[in-house]
C-alpha distance (Angstrom), angle and dihedral (degrees) to the residues before:
residue distance angle dihedral
M1 . . .
F2 3.80 . .
G3 3.79 89.8 .
V4 3.81 92.3 51.4
C5 3.81 92.1 50.7
R6 3.77 90.3 49.0
V7 3.80 91.2 52.5
L8 3.80 90.9 48.4
R9 3.78 90.4 53.4
L10 3.79 91.1 51.1
I11 3.81 91.7 49.1
V12 3.78 93.1 50.6
K13 3.78 93.8 45.7
S14 3.80 90.6 47.6
L15 3.80 91.4 51.9
L16 3.79 91.5 49.1
V17 3.79 91.9 49.3
S18 3.81 89.6 49.6
A19 3.78 91.3 49.0
I20 3.80 93.5 49.1
G21 3.79 89.2 48.8
C22 3.78 88.4 55.6
F23 3.79 90.6 57.5
L24 3.78 87.0 61.0
S25 3.80 95.1 47.2
S26 3.78 138.3 38.2
C27 3.81 99.1 -84.0
S28 3.79 124.7 92.4
P29 3.83 118.3 -105.8
F30 3.79 88.5 -163.2
R31 3.79 91.2 67.0
V32 3.79 89.0 54.5
I33 3.80 93.1 51.4
D34 3.81 90.4 45.5
L35 3.80 88.0 66.1
V36 3.81 92.8 69.8
V37 3.81 100.0 42.2
S38 3.80 117.5 85.6
K39 3.79 116.4 -113.6
H40 3.81 91.2 -155.0
G41 3.79 134.6 71.8
Y42 3.79 98.5 51.7
A43 3.80 141.1 65.1
V44 3.79 126.7 -133.7
D45 3.80 131.8 -156.1
K46 3.80 108.9 -160.1
N47 3.79 132.5 -154.6
V48 3.78 98.2 6.3
V49 3.81 108.5 175.3
Y50 3.80 117.1 -125.2
G51 3.79 136.2 174.3
H52 3.79 127.2 6.5
H53 3.82 102.6 -61.3
N54 3.81 104.7 60.3
N55 3.79 92.3 -100.2
K56 3.79 113.8 162.1
L57 3.77 136.7 -146.6
D58 3.80 138.6 -172.0
V59 3.80 122.9 -134.0
Y60 3.80 121.3 -152.4
Q61 3.80 113.7 -164.1
P62 3.79 131.0 -176.2
I63 3.79 117.2 -117.7
G64 3.78 119.9 -127.0
D65 3.78 136.3 23.7
T66 3.79 105.1 -27.6
K67 3.77 129.2 168.6
Q68 3.76 99.0 -129.9
R69 3.78 111.7 -149.5
A70 3.77 99.2 158.8
V71 3.78 145.0 17.9
L72 3.80 112.9 -143.7
V73 3.80 123.1 -146.8
F74 3.80 111.6 -164.5
V75 3.82 118.0 -158.9
Y76 3.79 113.4 -163.4
G77 3.80 124.0 -152.0
G78 3.78 133.4 -129.7
S79 3.81 107.3 151.2
W80 3.82 91.5 -81.3
R81 3.80 90.1 -80.5
S82 3.80 144.4 89.5
G83 3.78 128.8 -119.3
R84 3.80 129.9 63.7
P85 2.95 130.8 -29.8
F86 3.78 92.0 14.2
S87 3.77 106.4 48.5
G88 3.78 125.3 108.0
K89 3.78 131.0 -168.1
K90 3.77 131.4 -171.0
E91 3.81 89.6 -122.9
Y92 3.80 90.0 62.0
Y93 3.79 90.2 61.7
R94 3.79 100.3 48.2
F95 3.81 86.9 116.7
V96 3.81 87.2 67.4
G97 3.80 92.4 51.0
R98 3.78 91.5 47.0
T99 3.79 94.1 47.3
F100 3.79 95.4 53.2
A101 3.81 95.0 38.5
L102 3.79 88.6 55.1
R103 3.80 87.2 53.1
G104 3.81 90.0 54.6
Y105 3.81 101.7 -96.7
T106 3.78 126.4 123.3
T107 3.80 105.0 -130.2
V108 3.80 128.4 -161.6
I109 3.81 120.6 -159.8
P110 3.82 112.3 -173.2
D111 3.76 130.7 -168.4
Y112 3.79 114.4 -139.2
R113 3.78 137.5 -172.2
V114 3.79 118.0 -91.1
Y115 3.81 140.0 177.8
P116 3.01 132.2 -28.9
E117 3.80 89.0 27.8
V118 3.80 91.3 49.9
K119 3.79 140.1 3.3
F120 3.80 134.6 -147.0
P121 3.02 126.6 -26.9
T122 3.82 97.8 17.9
F123 3.81 94.7 81.4
I124 3.82 89.3 53.6
E125 3.79 89.0 52.7
D126 3.81 90.8 49.6
L127 3.79 91.2 54.6
A128 3.80 90.8 47.6
Q129 3.80 85.7 58.6
S130 3.80 90.0 53.4
V131 3.80 90.3 53.4
K132 3.79 88.6 50.1
W133 3.81 89.9 51.9
A134 3.81 91.9 50.5
H135 3.80 90.8 47.1
D136 3.81 92.9 51.1
N137 3.80 99.3 39.7
L138 3.80 110.5 28.8
K139 3.78 109.3 33.7
E140 3.79 102.8 104.8
R141 3.79 95.5 -179.2
E142 3.77 134.8 31.2
D143 3.80 90.5 -120.4
S144 3.81 96.3 48.9
K145 3.79 114.4 112.1
I146 3.79 136.2 -132.9
I147 3.79 112.4 -140.4
L148 3.80 121.6 -166.3
I149 3.80 118.5 -148.2
G150 3.79 121.5 -176.9
H151 3.79 137.3 174.1
S152 3.82 126.0 -153.3
A153 3.82 108.2 -38.5
G154 3.80 85.5 6.5
A155 3.80 89.4 57.2
H156 3.81 89.0 52.1
I157 3.81 88.9 53.7
T158 3.80 91.7 44.7
A159 3.80 91.8 52.3
L160 3.80 92.9 49.6
L161 3.80 90.8 50.5
A162 3.80 90.3 49.8
L163 3.81 97.7 43.4
N164 3.81 105.1 32.8
S165 3.80 108.0 59.4
N166 3.82 92.9 -165.5
Y167 3.80 93.2 82.2
L168 3.79 98.2 54.4
E169 3.79 91.9 37.8
G170 3.80 86.7 55.8
V171 3.82 89.4 65.5
G172 3.78 95.8 41.5
L173 3.80 98.1 -93.7
S174 3.78 133.8 106.3
K175 3.78 134.4 -142.1
K176 3.80 86.2 -98.4
S177 3.80 87.4 67.5
L178 3.81 86.0 76.5
G179 3.77 120.5 78.1
G180 3.78 91.8 -166.9
W181 3.80 145.6 -35.2
I182 3.78 135.5 -132.8
G183 3.79 125.3 -158.5
I184 3.80 119.9 -163.9
S185 3.81 116.7 -165.9
G186 3.79 95.1 -27.7
P187 3.84 130.1 170.3
Y188 3.79 98.3 -125.8
A189 3.80 101.6 150.6
F190 3.80 103.0 34.0
N191 3.80 131.7 113.8
P192 3.83 106.8 -125.4
L193 3.80 92.2 -166.2
K194 3.81 89.5 67.0
I195 3.81 93.9 57.4
S196 3.80 110.3 82.7
Y197 3.81 100.7 -151.1
I198 3.82 94.9 51.1
K199 3.80 101.0 31.8
N200 3.80 93.0 98.7
I201 3.80 91.0 54.3
F202 3.78 91.6 61.4
E203 3.80 100.6 35.5
T204 3.80 87.9 108.6
V205 3.81 87.6 77.7
E206 3.79 97.9 36.8
D207 3.81 91.1 133.4
E208 3.81 93.5 39.9
V209 3.78 104.5 35.9
D210 3.80 91.6 156.2
Q211 3.80 87.2 73.7
A212 3.81 86.8 71.9
R213 3.81 95.1 48.4
P214 3.83 116.1 87.2
I215 3.79 91.3 -154.8
T216 3.82 87.9 66.6
F217 3.80 90.9 68.9
V218 3.79 100.0 51.7
N219 3.81 111.7 149.0
S220 3.78 138.1 146.3
D221 3.82 98.0 -120.6
I222 3.80 97.5 82.2
A223 3.78 139.4 109.9
P224 3.82 115.2 -92.4
G225 3.78 111.8 -79.2
F226 3.79 136.1 -157.4
L227 3.81 123.1 -161.8
L228 3.81 122.1 -161.5
H229 3.79 126.0 -176.0
G230 3.78 137.8 169.6
S231 3.78 114.2 -120.6
N232 3.82 88.2 -144.5
D233 3.80 94.6 53.0
R234 3.81 109.5 138.5
I235 3.81 95.4 172.3
V236 3.81 102.5 54.2
A237 3.80 113.9 21.7
P238 3.83 114.6 -122.5
R239 3.81 89.0 -128.5
N240 3.81 87.1 78.5
S241 3.79 88.8 68.8
T242 3.79 97.0 38.5
E243 3.81 93.0 48.7
L244 3.80 91.9 50.0
L245 3.80 89.5 45.8
K246 3.80 91.3 52.7
A247 3.81 92.9 47.1
L248 3.81 93.5 48.7
K249 3.79 93.0 46.4
A250 3.80 89.7 50.6
V251 3.81 90.6 62.7
G252 3.79 94.8 41.2
A253 3.81 97.0 -106.9
P254 3.83 118.5 160.3
I255 3.80 101.6 -105.2
S256 3.79 137.9 141.6
Y257 3.79 134.7 -176.3
Q258 3.78 139.4 -156.6
S259 3.78 130.2 -175.3
F260 3.80 124.4 -152.0
D261 3.79 132.0 -162.9
L262 3.80 89.7 -115.5
G263 3.79 140.5 103.3
H264 3.79 133.1 -117.4
F265 3.79 98.1 -81.6
D266 3.79 104.6 29.6
I267 3.80 91.7 57.5
V268 3.81 90.1 66.0
L269 3.79 94.7 35.2
S270 3.81 87.8 56.5
L271 3.80 87.5 69.5
G272 3.78 85.6 75.6
V273 3.80 98.1 55.6
A274 3.78 135.1 65.3
N275 3.79 120.0 -91.5
V276 3.77 99.0 -105.6
G277 3.77 129.8 136.2
D278 3.78 112.6 -0.8
I279 3.83 96.5 -22.9
G280 3.81 110.1 109.2
V281 3.79 106.1 148.8
Q282 3.80 95.5 111.0
N283 3.78 93.7 49.8
A284 3.80 93.1 45.8
I285 3.81 91.2 54.2
L286 3.79 94.0 44.1
D287 3.80 91.8 48.4
F288 3.80 89.7 53.1
I289 3.81 93.2 48.8
E290 3.78 94.8 45.0
N291 3.80 92.0 51.4
L292 3.80 96.5 52.1
């Protein structure tokens, strides 16, 4: 048994290394991760239109008699812009939808408009529309919860939706519409105007840059949150999570944090592999959701 577990660890680590290597070359790391996620045991509805701008989302649903307690909305990253190496697509993250559907959770993965088509805060408003769609179409019971999960730029968007009530109120919802939110490796305390390749995206708030910083909107009246960050992250500094954690704790907000010995990309790619060895991201997220 020990030998089998050791082999499994090596397989998983090898797949992660291959996937990370793909981020640095022309191949797709998502195809690598897809190899280890079952393609059975769930149903998927693709390219469902939501909102007012022909945005589309995919819905991954578990098959069988499940006790639905939450609907997950996963917001991928991509530096808020299109074009390699920044662009994201919902199809790239089907491993996330599969993983959580196989664990019994309906999971929504929306596409949203990014720069140069739009600038801040339009992409936040698009994602608010996706939450509205999930609320109106997937909540089977009054007590079922909507949980936001975001990675990188998607975590930035997730945090703004959770902390700044204006966005959800703009689509007829309130912060209480969320059962919880999870931010993975997000830039919550940064100044986007000081980063050359994204400055243009946020020039709409040049005189009010704090409007683009989630840490600006810290308050205690929020849904429970969970921040995850890789200690080896060289893209988004871990201090973004620890500073937001400190600020939220200072006002008594329900927030928790966990650090992993991972980098910026492998922390999200690990959602597509089994929790063996030292990889525990899936279990940490599921434990948080199941204890809400």
